[in-house]
N, C-alpha and C positions, 0 to 999 in steps of 0.2 A: 504494500500500500504506500501511498505518497505521504511521507511524514513531513510535518512542519511544526513550527513553534508559535505559541501565542503568549504575549506578555510584553510589558513596557521595556524590560531589559532582560539580558541573558540570565541573570541570577534568579529572577522571579518568573521565568517563562515555564510553560507546561507543554508537553509533547501532545500534538493532536494528529489525527490521520484524516485526510480528505477522503470522501466516500469513493470507493472503487466501482460502485454500481448504484443505481437508483432503487433497486429492489428492496434493500434492507429497511429503508424508511417505511415502505408499504407494510412489511411484516410487523414492524414495531408498532404501527398504528392500526393493525388488524382489529383489535378489540374495540378501539374507538369507533371504527367504521361500523362494526356490528351494532354497537350500542346506539349510535346516533342516526343511522340510516335504516336500521331494521331490515337489511337485505337478507335474502335467503340463498343458500347454496343451490345451484352454482351461480357465481357472480365473479366479476373481475374488477381490478383496480388498475388504472393506467397512469403512468407518470412519464414526464419528459424533463430532462435537465442535464446539467454538467456532471460528468464523472471524471475521476483522475486515476491514473496508473503511473507508478514509478518505473516506466519503461527504460530498460537498459539501452535498447537500440531505437533511435527515433529518426532513422534515415529512410524509412519505407513510406515516404509521402504521407498520406493521411491515415495509413493503416497501422501505424505505431506512433501514437502521440500521447503526451502526458495529460492533455486535457481534451475532452471530446464530448459531443452531444449524444445522449443516449435516450432511447424511447423503450419503455418496458411495460408489459402487461403481466400482472400476477393474477391468474385465473384459478379460483378456488373451487374445488369439486370434491364429491364424496369418494373416498377410497373404493376402488372397484370399478369406478367409471372413468378413471384417469386415462386409460389407454384409448378409450373412445374420444375423449376430449383432446387428447394429444393429436390424434389423426385429424380431428376437426380443425384445430388451429394450424396444423401443417398446411392443409388445403386452403384455409382462409387466408393465411399470410402469403402463400405462393400466388394466389389469385389476386391479392391486393397489388402486388408489383405488376402483374400482367395487365390489370384493369387500368393502371395509371401509366401504361405506355412502354414498359420493359418488354423487349422482344423475347419470345419464348425460347429461341435458340441460344440466348445469352444467359439463361437462368436454369439452375439445377439444384437438387437436393444432394447433400453429402452426409450420410449417416456417420456418427461417431462410432468408432470401433470400441470394443470392450476395454482395451488398454488405454484409451484416451478419454473415456467418460470421466466427468467430474465425480468426486466421491459422493456427492449428494444426488446424482442423477440416475434415474432408472432408464432413461433413453434421452438422446439428444440428436438433433439434426441441424445442419447449417443450410441456409439459403445462400447460394453462391452465384456471383455474377462474373461473366467473362469480360474483364476489362481489356481494352485493345492496346495495352502497353507491352512493348517488346513483342514476343511471340504470342501474346494473349494469355493472361494469367487469370485463373479462377480465384476470386477473393470473397471472403465471407461478408454478406450484408447483414445477416441476422441469424441468431441461434434460437431454436425452439427446444425447450427442455422440459422433461417431466421431473420436477424437483422433489417428488413425493411429499412427505410432511416434514422433511428435514429442517427447513428454516423455522417454521413455527415451533417445532419441538426444541430447537436450540435457543430461540428467544425465550421460550417458557422456562427452560432450564436456567437461563440467566436471571429471569424474574424470581425464580425460587431462591437462587443464591442471594439476590439482592434483598428479598424479603427476610431471609435468615439474618442478614447483616442488620437490617432495621430492627428486627426483633431483639437482637443482642444489644442494640443501642437504646432500646426501650421506646423507640418512635413507632408505636403501633399504628398511628394514623396513616402511614405511608405504605402499609402492607396491602398488596393486592390479594385477590382470591387465592387462597393457599393451595398448593399442590400436595396431596397426601402421598408420601412415599415417592415412588417412581411412576405412578399412574398418570402419565401426562395427558391421557385422553380426557381427563376430568378437570384439567387446569383452565386458567383464564383465557388461553388462546384456542380453546376447543370450541366446537360448534354443536348446538343442540338442535336436532331435527324434531320439531314438535309434532309432525305428522307420523314419522316412524318411531318416535319416542326413543331416540338413541343419541348418544353424544360421541363425537369423534373429532380428531384433528384433521382438517381438510388437506387433501393433496393439492399440489400447485402445478399448473402448466404455465410455463413462462416463455412467451415470445420476447426476445430482446434484440433490438435493432440499433445499428449505428446510423445516426441521422446524417452525418457528414458523408459516409460511404454511399448511402442510398441517394443522397442529393447528387453526388458525382455520377452514379449509374444512370439516373434519370437524365442528366445533362448529356451524357455520352450517347445514349440511345435516341435522344431527341434531336441531336445535331445532324444536319443534312446539308449537302451542297448539290445544286442542280443548275443546268444551263437553261436560261430563258431568253429567247430572241437574241442569242449570241452573247449574253452576259451571264456571269456566274451569280447565282442567288444563294446566299447563306441564310439558313433558317433553323429555328428550334421547333420541332414538331411536338411541343408539349401537349399532354392531355389538358383539356380545358380546366380540369380541377387543379392542376399544378401551375398553369400559366400565371405569372405574377401580374400581368396586365390582361384583362379580359377583352377590352374594346378600345381601339384607337379611333379618335374622332377628328376629322379634318374639314376645313372649308377648302374648296378647290382653289379659290383665289381670295385675296384679302380685299374684296370690294363687293359691291352690289348686294350688300346685306348678308352675304354668306357667313362671315365670321360671327355675326350676331345669332344667326340661326344655329350654327354649330355649337356656339357657347351654351345656348339654351338646351340643346340636346345633351351636351356634356353635363350640365347642372342637373338635368332630370335623371340621367342614367347613373351618375356617380353615387346616387343613393342606394343603388342595387348592385352595381358592378364596380370593380376597380378599373377606372377609365384613364385615358391619357389624351390630352388635347395637344394638337400640333398644327401650326400654320406656317412653318418655316420651310422654304425650299420647294422644289417640284414635288407634286403629289406622288410620283413614282418613287422618289427617294424616301418619302415619308413611309410608303408601304414597305420598302426594304428595311428601314430601321425597325419597324414593328415586327417584320418577319424575323429579324435577328434576335428580338426580345421574346419571341414565341407567342405574340399576341394572336389569338384565334380569329378575331374579326376586326375589320376596319370599316368605319362609316364615313362616307364623303358627301358633303353638301355641295351641290353644283347648281347650275342655272335652272335646271328642271325643277329643283326643289322649290324655288320661289313661285313656280307655276302650279304644281300639283301636290306639294307637301310630301314628296317621296325622296328618298336618299338612296345612294348606292351602298350596299353592304357587300364587302369583299371577304371571302373565306381564305384563310392563310394557306392551307395545304394545296387546295386545288386552284386557287386564285380566281375561282368563279365569282361573278358579280350578279347580284339581283337587286331589283328595286323594291323597297319596302316603305310603306307609309310611316310617317314619323310617329303617328299615334299607335302604331303596332310594333314599334322597335323593342320595347321591353318584353312583350310576349314572344316575339321572334327570337330574341337572344336567350331568354329563359329556356325555350325549347331546344335551341341548338347547343347551349352550354349545359343542358341537363340540370337546371337549377330550379 
């Protein structure tokens, strides 16, 4: 783990460890979640945030860094159903990448062999992406693990030790529900199924993804080059869900009331979509700039707009253009962007 010091000076400092994963905060708060939300098994808790590793080697681009963004789900289920949920999350997470634009030929599962399984894992698989670096290397985007009930048991064991310490100190007000002997299934981090009338410590299925790696994979698969009328066009074929800008809005020229109409359309649509207004340069160059940013649709206000209140809507990938009434733009874009 990444060790650091906290304190005003060296003599008064204490040793701290930055979190190596977001998961343990979820396990530590498991009882609070049960008490405050009254959720029932099965359910999941998701978290995204910074994690830190004291990596010895940091020369492998973004694949070995000391600070990284991590997204994790801890999905709690009844023992005996864990294998079913493990397969469910494998399929769900794999399809998540496909649905957001990763090409299927660049994605695969790699099962962990018995000798590389973590000590807490019953099974684990990596979702790997074939990055086009060098000869093409498969790198992990996400791990999906069946962590059994290891984590909750370990936290509960720690709670028991802490309770014993408070008891010796005479501070009984801080003692949590006590664990009798080693029967951890009846402790404070257990779950009582009021329908089946039984208590157990849930098993956990954990999808754990590297956000930085995934972002790079989406960028790589979205990037494209093609020749259009003798010119090279660079574009990002982002899924509409990932595109940072959904709609570009242009007046064809800066006169004849076109900028005013375009501004009004921009003000109306920005309430619902992330829009970008641009009136600088030739309209063809403005299209190219939005192509490079991955913007799915561009709207152009032209001379015809002033006559019949229709605008040109251009689609990024096909470059096809259609006329749409200004009062139907929101509905048209919602349908096309699947929003």
